[in-house]
C-alpha positions, 0 to 999 in steps of 0.5 A: 511281276507286272500288273498284266501278269497278275490280272491274267491269273485273276481272270483265269481263276474267276472264269474257271470258278464261274464255269465250274460250280462249287469247285473253288478249292480245286480251281485254286489247286490246279493253278497252284499245281501248274505254277509250282510244277507239282502234281495234283490228285482228284478223288471223287465219283464219276461226273464231278468235272475232274477231267473237264477242269483239266481239259479247260486248263489245257485250252487256256494255256495256248501252245501247251502239249496236252496228253490225256488218257483213261487207264485200265488194268489192260492198258499197255505202255504203248498207249501212254509212252508210245509204240516201238519204232519198227525201223529202230527195232530192225536194228536191234534198238528198243526205242519208242516213238513218243510223239503225241504221248506222255513223254512229250507233254507239258500237262497230263491228265490220267483218269483212273490212275490207280488202274495203272498196271505193273507194265506202266507203273515203273516208267510212270513213277520215274517220269512223274518224279524225276521228269525222266523217261528211259527210252532204250535205256537212255534217260531223256529229260521230259518237258512235264510241268504237272500231272493231274490224276483222277480216280473214283476211289482211293487205292486199296492197301496191298495193291503196290500203289503207295509210291504212285499215290505219294507222287501227288503232292496235292490231293482233293476230294470232290463230290456232287454239287450240294447247293440247289441253285448251283445245281439248277445253274449247272443244268441250264449250262449257265457256266458254259456262257463264260468267256474263257481267258487265255495265256501263251506258253511264254506267259506261263514260263514267265509266271513260273519264273516269278513263282520261284522268286516268291520270298518265304519268310522265317516265320513260315519256316518256323510254323512248318516246323511246329506243324511237323512236330504236332503231326509227329505227336499224332503219329503222322509223319510226312516225308522230308521231301513232301515238306520240301516240295510244299514250299513251291506250293506256298510260293504259287499260292502267294503269287495267285493272291498277287503277292511276292511274299508267302504269308502264314495264312497260305499254309492252309492249302497244305491240309491237302498235302501233308497227310499220308492215309485217308484216316489222317485227313481230319487230324492234319486239317485241324493242325494245319488250320490251327496254325493258319488261323489268320486265314479265316479272319482274312476271308471274313473281312473280304466277304464283309467288304464285298457284301458291303460293296454289293449293297451300296451298288444296288442302292444306286442301281435298282434295275432287274439286271443289276439285281440279278448280278448282285444275287449271283455274287451274294450267292457265291458269298453265302457259299463261301461262308458255308464252306468256312463254317463247315471247316471252322466250327470253332469260329461259328460266333464270327461266321454266323452273324455275317452269314445272316447279314449276307442272306438278309441282303440276298433276300432283299435283293430277290424281293426287289426283283420280284416286285413291280418294276417302278421301284425307287432306290429307297424301297430296297432298304426294307429288310436291313437298313444298314447291314454294315 
C-alpha cells in the first residue's frame, strides 16, 4: 500500500469529521462498510445527517453509480429495481429495465428501509446478501459494494423484517448534536466550508484489494472465540455468518488506521455488529470492550500527545488565528475524551485527569484570544505552566 493511498483515506476521514459534527463513529463506520463491502444501518431521528453523510461519500468516490430512494409502504418494485420493458413484455418476456436503478448501483442509500413491503422485500434480500438480481428468472450479478440503510426507528417484532435487519452487519444509533459549541458551528454552516477530497473508482478498487490483503493474526481469532463464548453465556448468539463477515470489517478498520495487520484493539468496532436485538446492545458492548481494552489506553495516549503538540505550538505562535485553530482542535479532543468517558466508566481515574488538563489548556487559549492583542508568548503560560 502506497503512502498516497494512506493519505487519501486519512484526508477523507478528516474532511467528513470536519463537515459532520459528532459523527466520528458513523464516519469511520461508513468508510469501513465501503472498504469491507458490507452494509451499514443508521438508526436515529430525522435531521441527524444520515442521508447527507451517504450522499457526501458518493460525491467523494467519483465515477460511482449511486442510487438513493425513500421507501414507503406504497413503494413499488419499479421504483427500486426499474420498470418492466414494454418491448420485452410484448414478446412474453418479464424483464425489467434496471438502468439508473438499484441493480446497477455501486453504492445505495435506502431511507426508511423498514417501510419496505413484501413486493420489494424478497428481491431486496437477495440483492443485498448474494449480490444477485433475478431478472426474468435469470440471476444477474450486480456491482453493489455497500447498502447504507436508515430509519427513524427499529423494526417492530412480527413485521417480518428480521431477515432484512440481519443483512446489515454494522448498526449505529444517531442522536442530535449534544455539544453546544458544535451546535452553534452547525448553525453557522462552519462545516460547509470544508474542501472535500475525492478518489476515483480505480483508487477505490485498489483500496478494496489492499483491504483483502490485511493480515489477521491468531491472537485476533482467539479473542473472537472468547467473545463468542461470553456472548453465549449471556444468551446472545450471533450467527456464524455474522462472525465470518466481521473479519472483513476488522481488515477495513486496520487499513483506515494505516496498518496491514489487524490488532485486538480493532475488535471494538464489533460492538456495533454482534448484537441481535436492541436489549442486547449494552451487554455486547461491555463484553467486546473488555477484550479490546487496549483501545482506551491507545486513544488516551494519542489525545495526550496531540494536546501536548497543540500546547507547544501555541507557545510559539500566540496570534489570534493560531489560537482559534488550537481552540477547535482542543474542542475535538475534549469531545473524544467525553465519549471515552461515557463508554468506559471503569477508566474514569485515567480519563478524568487528562480531561481536566485538556480543558485547562482550552480555557487558557480562549483567555489569550480575548486579551488585548499585544501579548508576548510567555503570557500564555498563566493557567498551566507544564501540563504534560
